[in-house]
C-alpha positions as CSV (number, residue, x, y, z in Angstrom):
1,M,0.0,0.0,0.0
2,S,1.0,3.6,-0.5
3,T,1.9,5.9,2.3
4,T,-1.5,7.5,1.9
5,E,-3.3,4.2,2.0
6,N,-1.4,3.0,5.1
7,A,-2.2,6.2,7.0
8,I,-5.9,6.0,6.1
9,A,-6.1,2.3,7.0
10,S,-4.5,2.9,10.3
11,A,-6.8,5.8,11.1
12,E,-9.8,3.6,10.2
13,A,-8.6,0.8,12.4
14,H,-7.7,2.9,15.5
15,S,-9.9,6.0,15.6
16,A,-13.6,6.3,16.2
17,H,-15.5,6.7,12.9
18,N,-17.2,10.0,13.9
19,Y,-15.8,11.7,10.7
20,H,-15.7,10.6,7.1
21,P,-12.7,12.5,5.8
22,L,-11.8,12.8,2.1
23,P,-9.0,10.3,1.3
24,V,-6.1,12.8,1.5
25,V,-3.4,12.8,4.1
26,V,-2.0,16.3,4.7
27,A,1.6,16.6,5.8
28,T,2.4,20.3,5.4
29,A,0.6,23.5,4.6
30,D,1.3,27.2,3.8
31,G,-1.2,30.0,3.1
32,A,-4.0,28.5,1.1
33,W,-2.2,25.4,0.0
34,M,-1.7,22.0,1.6
35,T,0.7,19.2,0.6
36,D,0.0,15.5,1.2
37,V,2.4,12.8,2.3
38,E,3.0,11.9,-1.4
39,G,4.0,15.5,-2.2
40,R,0.8,16.5,-4.0
41,R,-0.4,20.0,-3.5
42,Y,-4.1,20.9,-2.9
43,L,-5.8,24.3,-2.8
44,D,-7.6,24.6,0.6
45,M,-11.1,25.9,-0.1
46,L,-12.5,25.0,3.3
47,A,-10.0,26.7,5.8
48,G,-10.9,24.4,8.7
49,Y,-14.5,25.6,8.7
50,S,-13.2,29.2,9.0
51,A,-10.7,28.4,11.8
52,L,-7.9,29.2,9.2
53,N,-9.2,32.6,8.1
54,F,-5.6,33.8,8.1
55,G,-4.1,30.9,6.2
56,H,-1.9,28.0,7.1
57,G,1.4,28.8,8.8
58,N,0.7,32.5,9.1
59,R,4.0,34.1,10.2
60,R,2.6,36.6,12.6
61,L,0.6,34.0,14.4
62,L,3.4,31.4,14.5
63,D,5.8,34.1,15.8
64,A,3.4,35.0,18.5
65,A,3.0,31.4,19.5
66,R,6.7,30.7,19.5
67,A,7.5,33.7,21.6
68,Q,4.9,32.6,24.2
69,L,6.0,29.0,24.2
70,E,9.4,30.1,25.5
71,R,7.8,32.0,28.4
72,V,4.7,30.2,29.9
73,T,1.9,28.2,28.3
74,L,-0.5,27.4,31.2
75,T,-1.1,28.6,34.7
76,S,-4.8,27.7,35.0
77,R,-7.2,30.4,36.2
78,A,-6.0,29.7,39.8
79,F,-3.6,32.5,39.1
80,H,-3.3,35.6,36.9
81,H,-0.9,35.7,34.0
82,D,0.5,38.7,32.1
83,R,-1.4,38.1,28.8
84,F,-4.9,37.6,30.2
85,A,-6.0,41.2,31.0
86,E,-4.7,42.5,27.6
87,F,-6.5,39.7,25.7
88,C,-9.8,40.4,27.4
89,T,-9.4,44.1,27.0
90,R,-8.5,44.0,23.3
91,L,-11.1,41.5,22.4
92,A,-13.9,43.4,24.2
93,E,-12.8,46.6,22.4
94,L,-13.0,44.8,19.0
95,C,-16.5,43.7,19.8
96,G,-17.6,47.0,21.3
97,M,-18.3,45.1,24.6
98,E,-17.1,45.2,28.2
99,M,-16.3,41.7,29.3
100,V,-14.9,38.4,28.0
101,L,-15.3,34.9,29.3
102,P,-12.7,32.8,27.5
103,M,-13.1,29.1,26.7
104,N,-11.5,26.7,24.2
105,T,-13.9,25.3,21.6
106,G,-16.9,26.7,19.9
107,A,-19.2,24.2,21.6
108,E,-17.9,25.3,25.0
109,A,-18.7,28.9,24.1
110,V,-22.2,27.9,23.2
111,E,-22.6,25.9,26.4
112,T,-21.3,28.9,28.4
113,A,-23.8,31.2,26.6
114,V,-26.7,28.9,27.6
115,K,-25.6,28.9,31.2
116,T,-25.1,32.7,31.1
117,A,-28.5,33.4,29.6
118,R,-30.2,31.2,32.2
119,K,-28.3,32.8,35.1
120,W,-29.1,36.2,33.8
121,G,-32.7,35.3,33.4
122,Y,-33.0,34.2,37.0
123,R,-30.9,36.9,38.6
124,V,-31.7,39.9,36.5
125,K,-34.9,39.3,34.6
126,G,-36.6,37.5,37.5
127,V,-37.7,34.3,35.7
128,P,-38.8,31.6,38.2
129,D,-36.1,29.0,38.9
130,G,-36.0,26.2,36.4
131,M,-38.3,27.9,33.9
132,A,-35.9,29.7,31.6
133,K,-36.5,29.2,27.9
134,I,-34.1,29.9,25.0
135,I,-35.3,30.3,21.4
136,V,-33.2,28.7,18.6
137,A,-33.6,28.3,14.9
138,A,-34.3,25.1,13.0
139,D,-31.4,23.7,11.0
140,N,-28.9,25.3,13.4
141,F,-25.5,24.0,14.1
142,H,-24.0,25.1,17.4
143,G,-21.9,22.1,18.2
144,R,-22.2,18.5,19.3
145,T,-22.3,18.4,23.1
146,T,-25.3,16.8,24.8
147,T,-27.1,20.1,25.6
148,V,-26.4,21.6,22.1
149,I,-27.7,18.6,20.2
150,S,-30.8,18.7,22.3
151,F,-31.9,21.7,20.2
152,S,-30.6,20.4,16.9
153,T,-33.0,19.4,14.1
154,D,-30.3,17.3,12.4
155,P,-31.1,13.6,12.9
156,E,-27.4,12.7,12.4
157,A,-26.3,15.0,15.3
158,R,-29.2,14.1,17.5
159,A,-30.4,10.5,17.1
160,D,-29.6,8.0,19.9
161,F,-28.1,10.6,22.2
162,G,-31.1,11.2,24.5
163,P,-32.5,12.0,27.0
164,Y,-32.2,15.5,25.8
165,T,-31.8,18.7,27.8
166,P,-35.1,20.7,28.1
167,G,-35.5,24.5,27.9
168,F,-35.4,25.3,24.2
169,E,-38.0,26.4,21.7
170,I,-37.2,25.8,18.0
171,V,-38.6,28.1,15.3
172,P,-38.0,28.4,11.6
173,Y,-34.9,30.3,10.6
174,G,-35.7,33.7,9.2
175,D,-39.3,33.7,10.5
176,L,-39.8,36.7,12.9
177,T,-43.5,36.0,13.3
178,A,-42.8,32.5,14.6
179,M,-40.1,33.9,16.9
180,R,-42.5,36.5,18.3
181,E,-45.2,33.9,18.9
182,A,-42.7,31.6,20.7
183,M,-41.7,34.2,23.2
184,T,-43.1,34.1,26.7
185,E,-42.3,35.9,29.9
186,N,-39.8,33.1,30.7
187,T,-37.8,33.5,27.5
188,V,-34.3,34.6,28.4
189,A,-32.5,34.5,25.1
190,V,-32.6,34.0,21.3
191,L,-29.5,32.1,20.1
192,I,-29.0,32.1,16.3
193,E,-26.3,32.0,13.7
194,P,-26.3,35.2,11.6
195,I,-25.6,32.9,8.7
196,Q,-26.2,29.2,9.1
197,G,-23.0,27.5,7.9
198,E,-23.6,23.8,8.4
199,A,-27.1,24.1,6.9
200,G,-25.5,25.2,3.6
201,V,-24.4,28.8,4.2
202,L,-28.0,30.1,4.6
203,V,-28.3,33.9,4.6
204,P,-31.5,35.1,6.4
205,P,-34.0,37.4,4.6
206,P,-33.0,41.1,4.6
207,G,-34.1,42.7,7.9
208,Y,-34.2,39.5,9.8
209,L,-31.3,40.2,12.1
210,A,-32.5,43.8,12.7
211,G,-35.9,42.4,13.5
212,V,-34.5,39.9,16.0
213,R,-32.6,42.8,17.6
214,E,-35.8,44.9,17.9
215,L,-37.9,42.0,19.2
216,T,-35.4,41.0,21.8
217,R,-35.0,44.5,23.1
218,E,-38.8,44.9,23.2
219,R,-39.3,41.7,25.2
220,D,-36.2,42.0,27.5
221,V,-34.5,39.0,26.0
222,L,-30.8,38.5,25.2
223,F,-29.8,38.3,21.6
224,I,-26.9,35.8,21.4
225,A,-25.1,35.8,18.0
226,D,-23.1,32.6,17.3
227,E,-20.4,34.1,15.1
228,I,-18.0,31.2,15.6
229,Q,-18.0,30.5,11.8
230,S,-19.4,33.7,10.4
231,G,-17.2,36.1,12.4
232,L,-13.7,37.6,12.4
233,G,-13.6,38.7,8.7
234,R,-15.2,35.7,6.9
235,T,-18.1,37.7,5.4
236,G,-16.2,40.9,4.6
237,K,-16.9,42.5,7.9
238,T,-15.6,41.7,11.4
239,F,-19.0,40.2,12.3
240,A,-21.8,39.0,10.0
241,C,-24.3,41.0,12.2
242,E,-22.7,44.2,10.9
243,H,-24.2,43.7,7.5
244,E,-27.5,44.8,9.1
245,G,-26.0,47.3,11.4
246,V,-26.9,45.0,14.4
247,V,-25.0,44.6,17.7
248,P,-26.2,41.7,19.7
249,D,-26.1,41.4,23.5
250,V,-23.6,38.5,23.3
251,Y,-21.1,37.4,20.7
252,L,-19.9,33.8,20.6
253,L,-16.5,33.5,19.0
254,G,-14.1,30.7,18.2
255,K,-12.4,29.0,15.3
256,A,-10.5,31.9,13.6
257,L,-9.9,33.5,17.1
258,G,-7.2,30.8,17.6
259,G,-5.7,31.4,14.1
260,G,-5.6,27.7,13.3
261,V,-2.8,27.4,15.9
262,V,-4.6,26.7,19.2
263,P,-8.3,26.3,20.1
264,V,-9.6,29.6,21.5
265,S,-13.2,30.6,22.0
266,A,-15.0,33.3,24.0
267,V,-18.3,34.7,25.1
268,V,-18.2,38.5,24.8
269,S,-20.8,40.7,26.3
270,S,-21.6,43.6,28.7
271,A,-20.9,43.7,32.4
272,A,-24.6,43.5,33.0
273,V,-24.7,40.1,31.4
274,L,-21.3,38.4,32.2
275,G,-21.3,40.2,35.6
276,V,-23.8,37.6,36.9
277,Y,-21.0,35.1,37.5
278,R,-19.4,34.6,40.9
279,P,-16.2,32.6,41.5
280,G,-16.7,28.8,41.2
281,E,-19.9,29.0,39.1
282,H,-18.1,28.4,35.7
283,G,-14.6,27.7,34.5
284,S,-12.1,26.0,32.3
285,T,-8.6,24.8,33.1
286,F,-7.3,25.8,29.7
287,G,-9.7,28.7,28.9
288,G,-7.7,31.9,28.6
289,N,-4.3,30.2,28.9
290,P,-1.2,32.3,28.1
291,L,-0.5,30.6,24.8
292,A,-4.1,31.0,23.6
293,C,-4.2,34.6,24.7
294,A,-0.9,35.4,22.9
295,V,-2.2,34.0,19.6
296,A,-5.6,35.5,19.9
297,L,-4.1,38.9,20.7
298,E,-2.3,38.8,17.4
299,V,-5.5,37.8,15.7
300,V,-7.3,40.8,17.2
301,A,-4.4,43.0,16.1
302,M,-4.6,41.7,12.5
303,L,-8.4,42.3,12.4
304,N,-8.0,45.9,13.7
305,T,-6.2,46.8,10.5
306,G,-9.3,46.0,8.5
307,E,-7.3,44.5,5.6
308,Y,-8.6,41.0,6.0
309,Q,-12.2,42.2,6.1
310,Q,-11.6,44.3,3.0
311,R,-9.9,41.4,1.2
312,A,-12.8,39.0,2.1
313,A,-15.3,41.6,0.8
314,E,-13.5,42.2,-2.5
315,L,-12.6,38.6,-3.3
316,G,-16.1,37.6,-2.0
317,D,-17.7,39.8,-4.6
318,H,-15.6,38.1,-7.3
319,L,-16.4,34.7,-5.9
320,H,-20.1,35.2,-6.0
321,R,-20.0,36.8,-9.4
322,E,-18.3,33.7,-10.8
323,L,-20.5,31.3,-8.9
324,G,-23.5,33.3,-10.1
325,L,-22.5,32.6,-13.7
326,L,-22.4,28.9,-12.9
327,A,-25.8,29.1,-11.4
328,G,-27.1,30.2,-14.8
329,G,-26.0,27.1,-16.5
330,G,-28.2,24.4,-15.0
331,A,-25.4,22.4,-13.2
332,V,-25.7,24.7,-10.2
333,R,-29.1,25.2,-8.8
334,A,-28.4,27.9,-6.2
335,V,-25.6,29.8,-4.7
336,R,-25.8,31.5,-1.3
337,G,-23.4,33.2,1.0
338,R,-21.5,36.4,1.8
339,G,-17.9,37.4,1.6
340,L,-15.5,34.5,1.0
341,W,-18.2,32.0,2.0
342,A,-20.6,30.2,-0.3
343,G,-23.0,27.3,-0.3
344,V,-23.4,25.8,-3.8
345,D,-26.3,23.5,-4.5
346,I,-25.3,21.1,-7.3
347,D,-27.8,19.4,-9.6
348,P,-28.3,16.0,-7.8
349,E,-28.1,14.3,-11.2
350,L,-24.4,15.3,-11.3
351,G,-23.7,13.7,-8.0
352,T,-23.9,14.1,-4.2
353,G,-22.0,16.7,-2.4
354,R,-19.6,14.0,-1.3
355,E,-19.0,12.9,-4.9
356,I,-18.5,16.4,-6.1
357,S,-16.0,16.9,-3.3
358,E,-14.1,13.8,-4.3
359,R,-13.9,14.8,-7.9
360,L,-12.6,18.2,-6.9
361,M,-10.0,16.5,-4.7
362,E,-8.8,14.5,-7.7
363,R,-8.2,17.9,-9.4
364,R,-6.3,19.1,-6.2
365,V,-9.1,21.3,-4.7
366,L,-10.4,20.5,-1.3
367,V,-13.9,21.5,-0.3
368,K,-16.5,19.8,2.0
369,D,-20.0,18.7,1.3
370,T,-23.0,19.2,3.6
371,H,-26.6,18.1,3.2
372,G,-27.5,16.4,-0.1
373,S,-25.7,17.9,-3.1
374,T,-24.4,21.0,-1.5
375,I,-20.8,21.9,-1.2
376,R,-19.3,24.7,0.9
377,I,-16.5,27.1,-0.3
378,A,-14.6,29.0,2.3
379,P,-11.0,29.5,1.4
380,P,-8.5,31.3,3.7
381,L,-8.9,35.1,3.5
382,V,-5.2,35.3,2.3
383,I,-5.9,33.3,-0.9
384,G,-4.7,35.0,-4.1
385,K,-7.2,35.9,-6.8
386,E,-5.3,33.7,-9.3
387,D,-5.5,30.7,-7.0
388,L,-9.2,31.4,-6.3
389,D,-9.9,31.6,-10.1
390,W,-7.9,28.3,-10.6
391,G,-10.0,26.6,-7.9
392,L,-13.2,27.9,-9.6
393,E,-12.0,26.6,-12.9
394,Q,-11.6,23.1,-11.4
395,L,-15.2,23.3,-10.2
396,R,-16.3,24.3,-13.7
397,E,-14.5,21.3,-15.1
398,V,-16.1,19.0,-12.6
399,L,-19.5,20.3,-13.4
400,R,-18.9,19.8,-17.2
401,G,-18.3,16.1,-16.3
């Protein structure tokens, strides 16, 4: 067997089959390109589900990590360390907020937000103990922990993992009337993705986010925006909510916050919301560790220049123009998205999303399928226009058969 086949066979034999990776084994990567164990180069058009917004091996991020590795990597939150206060301050400023609660993974940030909303509901809003409700959207993807899959509508994520955590109301995404009707005096929060990534990069109807903001203010309910995939430059703005001039009560951040170097996530909000916590009520051994703070501080500094947001906006306009031309040819049924992020619905007669992804892999382009015949395109924001065009040409060739 080849080196690739040996690696895949070993992974299949000794790791749980909770993923179905494409049959490529990456050994090195730089910018928007990855190289496998056989020396073949592939254009990365997924960017680690937006964790690699700044590309593979970004020099600024690696330098920040190396410098911190030589100093201290972990203290736990039992002690202060010299990167923590600056990280919280700079990230809060980027978000226009006051406080940060750092965690590690996106799912942890969502779990933290659920706990935060409930505690805020009991301590501030006055909801009776045990009665707090959170409204979420159908077809959401917020992670795969037990509580989070309890409000998923995806059978693959949910089936056989019950009993499920109560306290959630599910309404159709983009439907303000349904959201209004679902609200009661015990509703403490609305938790939504400004753009639903896993569902196929679904952009809500114009005015939806602004409507959610108005409705939550009117009913004294927290608006929690899960910007773990959509945030930090991906859509051409720092946050996807900005496209409607909306500032939620709570931002959930992750993925790109760690620059593809370390897992970093955060709940960012006001002192009125995150101030409900007292020592011992929530925590994480690794959350806000020195290494994570050093890398995330560099990410914040890079975002403060605005260059990555501008690049995503400009290349995103080009991406969507080119994909729009494909949509007019019959092979592509629909294209959705914003910035350097697109969901492309392929004619099912041409193949499933998995099959299209495999054909693109054969042409040295890596994407990932989602439901049915949909593929997602989300290259690193540092991708060159020529490389982007080359990747799109490979998609055209695949669609021609």
